[in-house]
mmCIF file of the C-alpha atoms, coordinates in Angstrom:
data_MODEL
# 
_entry.id   MODEL 
# 
loop_
_atom_site.group_PDB 
_atom_site.id 
_atom_site.type_symbol 
_atom_site.label_atom_id 
_atom_site.label_alt_id 
_atom_site.label_comp_id 
_atom_site.label_asym_id 
_atom_site.label_entity_id 
_atom_site.label_seq_id 
_atom_site.pdbx_PDB_ins_code 
_atom_site.Cartn_x 
_atom_site.Cartn_y 
_atom_site.Cartn_z 
_atom_site.occupancy 
_atom_site.B_iso_or_equiv 
_atom_site.pdbx_formal_charge 
_atom_site.auth_seq_id 
_atom_site.auth_comp_id 
_atom_site.auth_asym_id 
_atom_site.auth_atom_id 
_atom_site.pdbx_PDB_model_num 
ATOM 1   C CA . UNK A 1 1   ? 74.587 113.881 95.455  1.00 0.00 ? 1   UNK A CA 1 
ATOM 2   C CA . UNK A 1 2   ? 70.845 113.810 96.088  1.00 0.00 ? 2   UNK A CA 1 
ATOM 3   C CA . UNK A 1 3   ? 69.572 112.563 99.446  1.00 0.00 ? 3   UNK A CA 1 
ATOM 4   C CA . UNK A 1 4   ? 66.039 111.816 100.601 1.00 0.00 ? 4   UNK A CA 1 
ATOM 5   C CA . UNK A 1 5   ? 63.955 110.278 103.359 1.00 0.00 ? 5   UNK A CA 1 
ATOM 6   C CA . UNK A 1 6   ? 60.633 108.397 103.178 1.00 0.00 ? 6   UNK A CA 1 
ATOM 7   C CA . UNK A 1 7   ? 58.408 106.692 105.759 1.00 0.00 ? 7   UNK A CA 1 
ATOM 8   C CA . UNK A 1 8   ? 57.148 103.946 103.480 1.00 0.00 ? 8   UNK A CA 1 
ATOM 9   C CA . UNK A 1 9   ? 54.794 102.122 105.834 1.00 0.00 ? 9   UNK A CA 1 
ATOM 10  C CA . UNK A 1 10  ? 56.190 98.756  104.718 1.00 0.00 ? 10  UNK A CA 1 
ATOM 11  C CA . UNK A 1 11  ? 58.904 97.663  102.358 1.00 0.00 ? 11  UNK A CA 1 
ATOM 12  C CA . UNK A 1 12  ? 57.310 94.258  101.695 1.00 0.00 ? 12  UNK A CA 1 
ATOM 13  C CA . UNK A 1 13  ? 56.633 93.961  97.966  1.00 0.00 ? 13  UNK A CA 1 
ATOM 14  C CA . UNK A 1 14  ? 57.869 97.478  97.226  1.00 0.00 ? 14  UNK A CA 1 
ATOM 15  C CA . UNK A 1 15  ? 61.634 97.272  97.030  1.00 0.00 ? 15  UNK A CA 1 
ATOM 16  C CA . UNK A 1 16  ? 62.017 97.144  93.224  1.00 0.00 ? 16  UNK A CA 1 
ATOM 17  C CA . UNK A 1 17  ? 59.283 99.783  92.717  1.00 0.00 ? 17  UNK A CA 1 
ATOM 18  C CA . UNK A 1 18  ? 60.996 102.148 95.165  1.00 0.00 ? 18  UNK A CA 1 
ATOM 19  C CA . UNK A 1 19  ? 64.361 101.706 93.529  1.00 0.00 ? 19  UNK A CA 1 
ATOM 20  C CA . UNK A 1 20  ? 62.809 102.525 90.135  1.00 0.00 ? 20  UNK A CA 1 
ATOM 21  C CA . UNK A 1 21  ? 61.216 105.710 91.606  1.00 0.00 ? 21  UNK A CA 1 
ATOM 22  C CA . UNK A 1 22  ? 64.516 106.810 93.146  1.00 0.00 ? 22  UNK A CA 1 
ATOM 23  C CA . UNK A 1 23  ? 66.390 106.147 89.877  1.00 0.00 ? 23  UNK A CA 1 
ATOM 24  C CA . UNK A 1 24  ? 63.829 108.192 87.858  1.00 0.00 ? 24  UNK A CA 1 
ATOM 25  C CA . UNK A 1 25  ? 64.111 111.058 90.330  1.00 0.00 ? 25  UNK A CA 1 
ATOM 26  C CA . UNK A 1 26  ? 67.905 110.781 90.366  1.00 0.00 ? 26  UNK A CA 1 
ATOM 27  C CA . UNK A 1 27  ? 68.034 110.277 94.197  1.00 0.00 ? 27  UNK A CA 1 
ATOM 28  C CA . UNK A 1 28  ? 71.284 108.620 95.149  1.00 0.00 ? 28  UNK A CA 1 
ATOM 29  C CA . UNK A 1 29  ? 70.708 107.869 98.846  1.00 0.00 ? 29  UNK A CA 1 
ATOM 30  C CA . UNK A 1 30  ? 67.405 107.373 100.637 1.00 0.00 ? 30  UNK A CA 1 
ATOM 31  C CA . UNK A 1 31  ? 66.693 106.855 104.286 1.00 0.00 ? 31  UNK A CA 1 
ATOM 32  C CA . UNK A 1 32  ? 63.658 104.585 104.823 1.00 0.00 ? 32  UNK A CA 1 
ATOM 33  C CA . UNK A 1 33  ? 61.458 104.220 107.921 1.00 0.00 ? 33  UNK A CA 1 
ATOM 34  C CA . UNK A 1 34  ? 58.848 101.640 108.851 1.00 0.00 ? 34  UNK A CA 1 
ATOM 35  C CA . UNK A 1 35  ? 60.351 98.999  106.607 1.00 0.00 ? 35  UNK A CA 1 
ATOM 36  C CA . UNK A 1 36  ? 58.753 96.269  108.710 1.00 0.00 ? 36  UNK A CA 1 
ATOM 37  C CA . UNK A 1 37  ? 61.554 93.856  107.775 1.00 0.00 ? 37  UNK A CA 1 
ATOM 38  C CA . UNK A 1 38  ? 63.302 91.729  110.395 1.00 0.00 ? 38  UNK A CA 1 
ATOM 39  C CA . UNK A 1 39  ? 67.031 91.173  110.434 1.00 0.00 ? 39  UNK A CA 1 
ATOM 40  C CA . UNK A 1 40  ? 70.276 93.073  110.124 1.00 0.00 ? 40  UNK A CA 1 
ATOM 41  C CA . UNK A 1 41  ? 71.349 92.646  106.521 1.00 0.00 ? 41  UNK A CA 1 
ATOM 42  C CA . UNK A 1 42  ? 72.339 94.204  103.212 1.00 0.00 ? 42  UNK A CA 1 
ATOM 43  C CA . UNK A 1 43  ? 70.496 93.316  100.003 1.00 0.00 ? 43  UNK A CA 1 
ATOM 44  C CA . UNK A 1 44  ? 71.117 94.040  96.352  1.00 0.00 ? 44  UNK A CA 1 
ATOM 45  C CA . UNK A 1 45  ? 68.024 95.369  94.573  1.00 0.00 ? 45  UNK A CA 1 
ATOM 46  C CA . UNK A 1 46  ? 68.154 93.154  91.464  1.00 0.00 ? 46  UNK A CA 1 
ATOM 47  C CA . UNK A 1 47  ? 68.660 95.001  88.182  1.00 0.00 ? 47  UNK A CA 1 
ATOM 48  C CA . UNK A 1 48  ? 68.597 98.512  89.660  1.00 0.00 ? 48  UNK A CA 1 
ATOM 49  C CA . UNK A 1 49  ? 72.143 99.196  90.893  1.00 0.00 ? 49  UNK A CA 1 
ATOM 50  C CA . UNK A 1 50  ? 70.763 100.016 94.366  1.00 0.00 ? 50  UNK A CA 1 
ATOM 51  C CA . UNK A 1 51  ? 71.735 98.289  97.584  1.00 0.00 ? 51  UNK A CA 1 
ATOM 52  C CA . UNK A 1 52  ? 69.724 98.343  100.820 1.00 0.00 ? 52  UNK A CA 1 
ATOM 53  C CA . UNK A 1 53  ? 71.148 98.127  104.285 1.00 0.00 ? 53  UNK A CA 1 
ATOM 54  C CA . UNK A 1 54  ? 68.462 97.562  106.919 1.00 0.00 ? 54  UNK A CA 1 
ATOM 55  C CA . UNK A 1 55  ? 67.682 96.623  110.531 1.00 0.00 ? 55  UNK A CA 1 
ATOM 56  C CA . UNK A 1 56  ? 64.478 95.456  112.156 1.00 0.00 ? 56  UNK A CA 1 
ATOM 57  C CA . UNK A 1 57  ? 63.253 93.095  114.840 1.00 0.00 ? 57  UNK A CA 1 
ATOM 58  C CA . UNK A 1 58  ? 59.623 92.607  113.955 1.00 0.00 ? 58  UNK A CA 1 
ATOM 59  C CA . UNK A 1 59  ? 57.840 92.156  110.607 1.00 0.00 ? 59  UNK A CA 1 
ATOM 60  C CA . UNK A 1 60  ? 54.779 94.050  111.798 1.00 0.00 ? 60  UNK A CA 1 
ATOM 61  C CA . UNK A 1 61  ? 56.373 97.293  113.085 1.00 0.00 ? 61  UNK A CA 1 
ATOM 62  C CA . UNK A 1 62  ? 59.345 99.642  112.973 1.00 0.00 ? 62  UNK A CA 1 
ATOM 63  C CA . UNK A 1 63  ? 62.516 98.951  111.015 1.00 0.00 ? 63  UNK A CA 1 
ATOM 64  C CA . UNK A 1 64  ? 64.797 101.385 109.175 1.00 0.00 ? 64  UNK A CA 1 
ATOM 65  C CA . UNK A 1 65  ? 67.046 101.153 106.134 1.00 0.00 ? 65  UNK A CA 1 
ATOM 66  C CA . UNK A 1 66  ? 69.251 103.103 103.728 1.00 0.00 ? 66  UNK A CA 1 
ATOM 67  C CA . UNK A 1 67  ? 69.229 102.530 99.966  1.00 0.00 ? 67  UNK A CA 1 
ATOM 68  C CA . UNK A 1 68  ? 72.264 103.677 97.999  1.00 0.00 ? 68  UNK A CA 1 
ATOM 69  C CA . UNK A 1 69  ? 72.659 103.752 94.226  1.00 0.00 ? 69  UNK A CA 1 
ATOM 70  C CA . UNK A 1 70  ? 75.552 102.313 92.206  1.00 0.00 ? 70  UNK A CA 1 
ATOM 71  C CA . UNK A 1 71  ? 77.445 105.647 92.156  1.00 0.00 ? 71  UNK A CA 1 
ATOM 72  C CA . UNK A 1 72  ? 77.916 105.651 95.948  1.00 0.00 ? 72  UNK A CA 1 
ATOM 73  C CA . UNK A 1 73  ? 77.314 102.136 97.287  1.00 0.00 ? 73  UNK A CA 1 
ATOM 74  C CA . UNK A 1 74  ? 80.965 101.089 96.839  1.00 0.00 ? 74  UNK A CA 1 
ATOM 75  C CA . UNK A 1 75  ? 81.966 104.045 99.022  1.00 0.00 ? 75  UNK A CA 1 
ATOM 76  C CA . UNK A 1 76  ? 80.338 102.522 102.141 1.00 0.00 ? 76  UNK A CA 1 
ATOM 77  C CA . UNK A 1 77  ? 83.012 101.778 104.716 1.00 0.00 ? 77  UNK A CA 1 
ATOM 78  C CA . UNK A 1 78  ? 80.938 101.005 107.801 1.00 0.00 ? 78  UNK A CA 1 
ATOM 79  C CA . UNK A 1 79  ? 77.410 100.211 108.925 1.00 0.00 ? 79  UNK A CA 1 
ATOM 80  C CA . UNK A 1 80  ? 76.113 100.500 112.530 1.00 0.00 ? 80  UNK A CA 1 
ATOM 81  C CA . UNK A 1 81  ? 72.691 99.412  113.682 1.00 0.00 ? 81  UNK A CA 1 
ATOM 82  C CA . UNK A 1 82  ? 71.022 100.354 116.960 1.00 0.00 ? 82  UNK A CA 1 
ATOM 83  C CA . UNK A 1 83  ? 67.895 98.292  117.541 1.00 0.00 ? 83  UNK A CA 1 
ATOM 84  C CA . UNK A 1 84  ? 65.088 98.592  115.004 1.00 0.00 ? 84  UNK A CA 1 
ATOM 85  C CA . UNK A 1 85  ? 64.968 102.425 114.944 1.00 0.00 ? 85  UNK A CA 1 
ATOM 86  C CA . UNK A 1 86  ? 68.483 103.639 114.040 1.00 0.00 ? 86  UNK A CA 1 
ATOM 87  C CA . UNK A 1 87  ? 70.921 102.712 111.252 1.00 0.00 ? 87  UNK A CA 1 
ATOM 88  C CA . UNK A 1 88  ? 74.075 104.577 110.248 1.00 0.00 ? 88  UNK A CA 1 
ATOM 89  C CA . UNK A 1 89  ? 75.958 104.082 107.018 1.00 0.00 ? 89  UNK A CA 1 
ATOM 90  C CA . UNK A 1 90  ? 79.366 105.775 106.671 1.00 0.00 ? 90  UNK A CA 1 
ATOM 91  C CA . UNK A 1 91  ? 80.680 106.681 103.201 1.00 0.00 ? 91  UNK A CA 1 
ATOM 92  C CA . UNK A 1 92  ? 84.003 108.087 102.059 1.00 0.00 ? 92  UNK A CA 1 
ATOM 93  C CA . UNK A 1 93  ? 83.605 110.270 98.980  1.00 0.00 ? 93  UNK A CA 1 
ATOM 94  C CA . UNK A 1 94  ? 86.924 111.846 98.054  1.00 0.00 ? 94  UNK A CA 1 
ATOM 95  C CA . UNK A 1 95  ? 87.995 113.931 101.040 1.00 0.00 ? 95  UNK A CA 1 
ATOM 96  C CA . UNK A 1 96  ? 84.470 113.888 102.530 1.00 0.00 ? 96  UNK A CA 1 
ATOM 97  C CA . UNK A 1 97  ? 83.407 111.433 105.202 1.00 0.00 ? 97  UNK A CA 1 
ATOM 98  C CA . UNK A 1 98  ? 79.617 111.388 105.322 1.00 0.00 ? 98  UNK A CA 1 
ATOM 99  C CA . UNK A 1 99  ? 77.499 109.595 107.924 1.00 0.00 ? 99  UNK A CA 1 
ATOM 100 C CA . UNK A 1 100 ? 73.939 108.874 106.819 1.00 0.00 ? 100 UNK A CA 1 
ATOM 101 C CA . UNK A 1 101 ? 71.434 108.052 109.575 1.00 0.00 ? 101 UNK A CA 1 
ATOM 102 C CA . UNK A 1 102 ? 67.937 106.734 109.063 1.00 0.00 ? 102 UNK A CA 1 
ATOM 103 C CA . UNK A 1 103 ? 65.870 106.999 112.230 1.00 0.00 ? 103 UNK A CA 1 
ATOM 104 C CA . UNK A 1 104 ? 62.323 106.318 113.309 1.00 0.00 ? 104 UNK A CA 1 
ATOM 105 C CA . UNK A 1 105 ? 61.263 107.842 116.634 1.00 0.00 ? 105 UNK A CA 1 
ATOM 106 C CA . UNK A 1 106 ? 58.594 106.265 118.847 1.00 0.00 ? 106 UNK A CA 1 
ATOM 107 C CA . UNK A 1 107 ? 55.134 107.711 118.360 1.00 0.00 ? 107 UNK A CA 1 
ATOM 108 C CA . UNK A 1 108 ? 52.943 109.471 120.875 1.00 0.00 ? 108 UNK A CA 1 
ATOM 109 C CA . UNK A 1 109 ? 51.303 106.892 123.093 1.00 0.00 ? 109 UNK A CA 1 
ATOM 110 C CA . UNK A 1 110 ? 54.287 104.606 123.557 1.00 0.00 ? 110 UNK A CA 1 
ATOM 111 C CA . UNK A 1 111 ? 55.914 104.175 126.937 1.00 0.00 ? 111 UNK A CA 1 
ATOM 112 C CA . UNK A 1 112 ? 58.064 107.102 128.108 1.00 0.00 ? 112 UNK A CA 1 
ATOM 113 C CA . UNK A 1 113 ? 60.930 104.673 128.702 1.00 0.00 ? 113 UNK A CA 1 
ATOM 114 C CA . UNK A 1 114 ? 60.823 103.612 125.009 1.00 0.00 ? 114 UNK A CA 1 
ATOM 115 C CA . UNK A 1 115 ? 60.924 107.262 123.943 1.00 0.00 ? 115 UNK A CA 1 
ATOM 116 C CA . UNK A 1 116 ? 63.750 108.263 126.255 1.00 0.00 ? 116 UNK A CA 1 
ATOM 117 C CA . UNK A 1 117 ? 65.792 105.177 125.249 1.00 0.00 ? 117 UNK A CA 1 
ATOM 118 C CA . UNK A 1 118 ? 65.481 106.153 121.582 1.00 0.00 ? 118 UNK A CA 1 
ATOM 119 C CA . UNK A 1 119 ? 66.668 109.732 122.198 1.00 0.00 ? 119 UNK A CA 1 
ATOM 120 C CA . UNK A 1 120 ? 69.562 108.481 124.350 1.00 0.00 ? 120 UNK A CA 1 
ATOM 121 C CA . UNK A 1 121 ? 70.540 105.977 121.672 1.00 0.00 ? 121 UNK A CA 1 
ATOM 122 C CA . UNK A 1 122 ? 70.412 108.641 118.950 1.00 0.00 ? 122 UNK A CA 1 
ATOM 123 C CA . UNK A 1 123 ? 72.435 111.087 120.989 1.00 0.00 ? 123 UNK A CA 1 
ATOM 124 C CA . UNK A 1 124 ? 75.033 108.359 121.659 1.00 0.00 ? 124 UNK A CA 1 
ATOM 125 C CA . UNK A 1 125 ? 75.349 107.515 117.948 1.00 0.00 ? 125 UNK A CA 1 
ATOM 126 C CA . UNK A 1 126 ? 75.669 111.202 117.039 1.00 0.00 ? 126 UNK A CA 1 
ATOM 127 C CA . UNK A 1 127 ? 78.318 111.868 119.702 1.00 0.00 ? 127 UNK A CA 1 
ATOM 128 C CA . UNK A 1 128 ? 80.275 108.839 118.472 1.00 0.00 ? 128 UNK A CA 1 
ATOM 129 C CA . UNK A 1 129 ? 80.865 110.457 115.066 1.00 0.00 ? 129 UNK A CA 1 
ATOM 130 C CA . UNK A 1 130 ? 84.211 112.335 114.867 1.00 0.00 ? 130 UNK A CA 1 
ATOM 131 C CA . UNK A 1 131 ? 83.778 116.109 114.650 1.00 0.00 ? 131 UNK A CA 1 
ATOM 132 C CA . UNK A 1 132 ? 85.432 116.452 111.225 1.00 0.00 ? 132 UNK A CA 1 
ATOM 133 C CA . UNK A 1 133 ? 82.852 114.101 109.619 1.00 0.00 ? 133 UNK A CA 1 
ATOM 134 C CA . UNK A 1 134 ? 79.549 115.294 108.123 1.00 0.00 ? 134 UNK A CA 1 
ATOM 135 C CA . UNK A 1 135 ? 76.156 114.001 109.120 1.00 0.00 ? 135 UNK A CA 1 
ATOM 136 C CA . UNK A 1 136 ? 72.792 113.674 107.384 1.00 0.00 ? 136 UNK A CA 1 
ATOM 137 C CA . UNK A 1 137 ? 69.869 112.562 109.513 1.00 0.00 ? 137 UNK A CA 1 
ATOM 138 C CA . UNK A 1 138 ? 66.816 111.479 107.533 1.00 0.00 ? 138 UNK A CA 1 
ATOM 139 C CA . UNK A 1 139 ? 63.846 110.058 109.328 1.00 0.00 ? 139 UNK A CA 1 
ATOM 140 C CA . UNK A 1 140 ? 60.443 110.201 110.835 1.00 0.00 ? 140 UNK A CA 1 
ATOM 141 C CA . UNK A 1 141 ? 61.004 111.811 114.192 1.00 0.00 ? 141 UNK A CA 1 
ATOM 142 C CA . UNK A 1 142 ? 57.305 111.991 114.970 1.00 0.00 ? 142 UNK A CA 1 
ATOM 143 C CA . UNK A 1 143 ? 57.515 115.530 116.309 1.00 0.00 ? 143 UNK A CA 1 
ATOM 144 C CA . UNK A 1 144 ? 57.149 119.162 115.379 1.00 0.00 ? 144 UNK A CA 1 
ATOM 145 C CA . UNK A 1 145 ? 59.941 121.672 116.029 1.00 0.00 ? 145 UNK A CA 1 
ATOM 146 C CA . UNK A 1 146 ? 57.589 124.540 115.074 1.00 0.00 ? 146 UNK A CA 1 
ATOM 147 C CA . UNK A 1 147 ? 58.345 127.829 113.363 1.00 0.00 ? 147 UNK A CA 1 
ATOM 148 C CA . UNK A 1 148 ? 59.809 129.554 116.440 1.00 0.00 ? 148 UNK A CA 1 
ATOM 149 C CA . UNK A 1 149 ? 63.478 128.963 117.111 1.00 0.00 ? 149 UNK A CA 1 
ATOM 150 C CA . UNK A 1 150 ? 63.225 130.453 120.624 1.00 0.00 ? 150 UNK A CA 1 
ATOM 151 C CA . UNK A 1 151 ? 65.986 128.980 122.775 1.00 0.00 ? 151 UNK A CA 1 
ATOM 152 C CA . UNK A 1 152 ? 67.454 126.994 119.893 1.00 0.00 ? 152 UNK A CA 1 
ATOM 153 C CA . UNK A 1 153 ? 68.876 129.753 117.640 1.00 0.00 ? 153 UNK A CA 1 
ATOM 154 C CA . UNK A 1 154 ? 72.133 127.852 117.188 1.00 0.00 ? 154 UNK A CA 1 
ATOM 155 C CA . UNK A 1 155 ? 70.468 124.882 115.489 1.00 0.00 ? 155 UNK A CA 1 
ATOM 156 C CA . UNK A 1 156 ? 66.955 126.000 114.356 1.00 0.00 ? 156 UNK A CA 1 
ATOM 157 C CA . UNK A 1 157 ? 66.792 128.246 111.358 1.00 0.00 ? 157 UNK A CA 1 
ATOM 158 C CA . UNK A 1 158 ? 63.273 129.416 112.071 1.00 0.00 ? 158 UNK A CA 1 
ATOM 159 C CA . UNK A 1 159 ? 61.813 127.714 109.015 1.00 0.00 ? 159 UNK A CA 1 
ATOM 160 C CA . UNK A 1 160 ? 59.583 125.190 110.741 1.00 0.00 ? 160 UNK A CA 1 
ATOM 161 C CA . UNK A 1 161 ? 55.820 125.020 110.615 1.00 0.00 ? 161 UNK A CA 1 
ATOM 162 C CA . UNK A 1 162 ? 53.222 125.358 113.325 1.00 0.00 ? 162 UNK A CA 1 
ATOM 163 C CA . UNK A 1 163 ? 53.873 124.959 117.032 1.00 0.00 ? 163 UNK A CA 1 
ATOM 164 C CA . UNK A 1 164 ? 56.568 122.945 118.773 1.00 0.00 ? 164 UNK A CA 1 
ATOM 165 C CA . UNK A 1 165 ? 55.397 119.864 120.705 1.00 0.00 ? 165 UNK A CA 1 
ATOM 166 C CA . UNK A 1 166 ? 57.133 117.764 123.362 1.00 0.00 ? 166 UNK A CA 1 
ATOM 167 C CA . UNK A 1 167 ? 58.802 115.465 120.835 1.00 0.00 ? 167 UNK A CA 1 
ATOM 168 C CA . UNK A 1 168 ? 59.894 118.545 118.853 1.00 0.00 ? 168 UNK A CA 1 
ATOM 169 C CA . UNK A 1 169 ? 61.618 119.734 122.018 1.00 0.00 ? 169 UNK A CA 1 
ATOM 170 C CA . UNK A 1 170 ? 63.378 116.347 122.249 1.00 0.00 ? 170 UNK A CA 1 
ATOM 171 C CA . UNK A 1 171 ? 64.506 116.673 118.603 1.00 0.00 ? 171 UNK A CA 1 
ATOM 172 C CA . UNK A 1 172 ? 65.990 120.091 119.243 1.00 0.00 ? 172 UNK A CA 1 
ATOM 173 C CA . UNK A 1 173 ? 67.663 119.081 122.516 1.00 0.00 ? 173 UNK A CA 1 
ATOM 174 C CA . UNK A 1 174 ? 69.396 116.120 120.843 1.00 0.00 ? 174 UNK A CA 1 
ATOM 175 C CA . UNK A 1 175 ? 70.526 118.328 117.954 1.00 0.00 ? 175 UNK A CA 1 
ATOM 176 C CA . UNK A 1 176 ? 71.752 120.965 120.380 1.00 0.00 ? 176 UNK A CA 1 
ATOM 177 C CA . UNK A 1 177 ? 73.619 118.457 122.561 1.00 0.00 ? 177 UNK A CA 1 
ATOM 178 C CA . UNK A 1 178 ? 75.250 116.880 119.549 1.00 0.00 ? 178 UNK A CA 1 
ATOM 179 C CA . UNK A 1 179 ? 76.194 120.243 118.099 1.00 0.00 ? 179 UNK A CA 1 
ATOM 180 C CA . UNK A 1 180 ? 77.589 121.675 121.329 1.00 0.00 ? 180 UNK A CA 1 
ATOM 181 C CA . UNK A 1 181 ? 79.514 118.507 122.214 1.00 0.00 ? 181 UNK A CA 1 
ATOM 182 C CA . UNK A 1 182 ? 81.188 118.048 118.887 1.00 0.00 ? 182 UNK A CA 1 
ATOM 183 C CA . UNK A 1 183 ? 80.633 121.185 116.797 1.00 0.00 ? 183 UNK A CA 1 
ATOM 184 C CA . UNK A 1 184 ? 79.613 119.044 113.805 1.00 0.00 ? 184 UNK A CA 1 
ATOM 185 C CA . UNK A 1 185 ? 77.484 120.009 110.854 1.00 0.00 ? 185 UNK A CA 1 
ATOM 186 C CA . UNK A 1 186 ? 74.161 118.241 110.737 1.00 0.00 ? 186 UNK A CA 1 
ATOM 187 C CA . UNK A 1 187 ? 72.457 118.955 107.442 1.00 0.00 ? 187 UNK A CA 1 
# 
C-alpha cells in the first residue's frame, strides 16, 4: 500500500490528471488539501479506477479529500467529515483497520478562534478512533515541528527541519494528546 498527501491548490479541472499521475506512480491512497470544491460527496474518477471522497463549504478556499484506487476503494467502511478541513476514511484490509485523515490547518493570519477550533476538532476525531486501529494523517498542517524533539521525545523522531514555530507546537501537542490518551500508532 502506497500513501501520499498533496496540497493541490484547487481540484477544479485537475481530477483526471491527478488520478493518472497517482496511477503512474502506483500511489493507492492520496490525501488532498485545498480542493476548493463545495459539498460532502463521493465521486468516481471516470476511467481511472479511483474514487474521491471530499468535503468543502466554499469553492474559493479550503476543502479536503481522499482519493483511493480500485484495489482499496471497496474496503471503505465509513467516512466522517468535520467542516471543510478534516475528512476521515476508514478501511478494513484483512485484519487491519486503517483510518486515513486528510487535514488542512488554518494558515498564519487567521483568527485564533479558527485555529483553536481546528486543533480541537482534529484532537476530537483522533480520540474517537479505537486504540487498536491504525491512523495515517496526511495534510498541510501549516506549521514546522523543527529538528529538535525537545519535550516531545515520545512522538517526534528528531528528523524535522529548521526551527519549531507556534503551529508546530500545536501539531506536536495534538499528536502527544492523542498518543497518550489512546496509545495508538500514528504513522
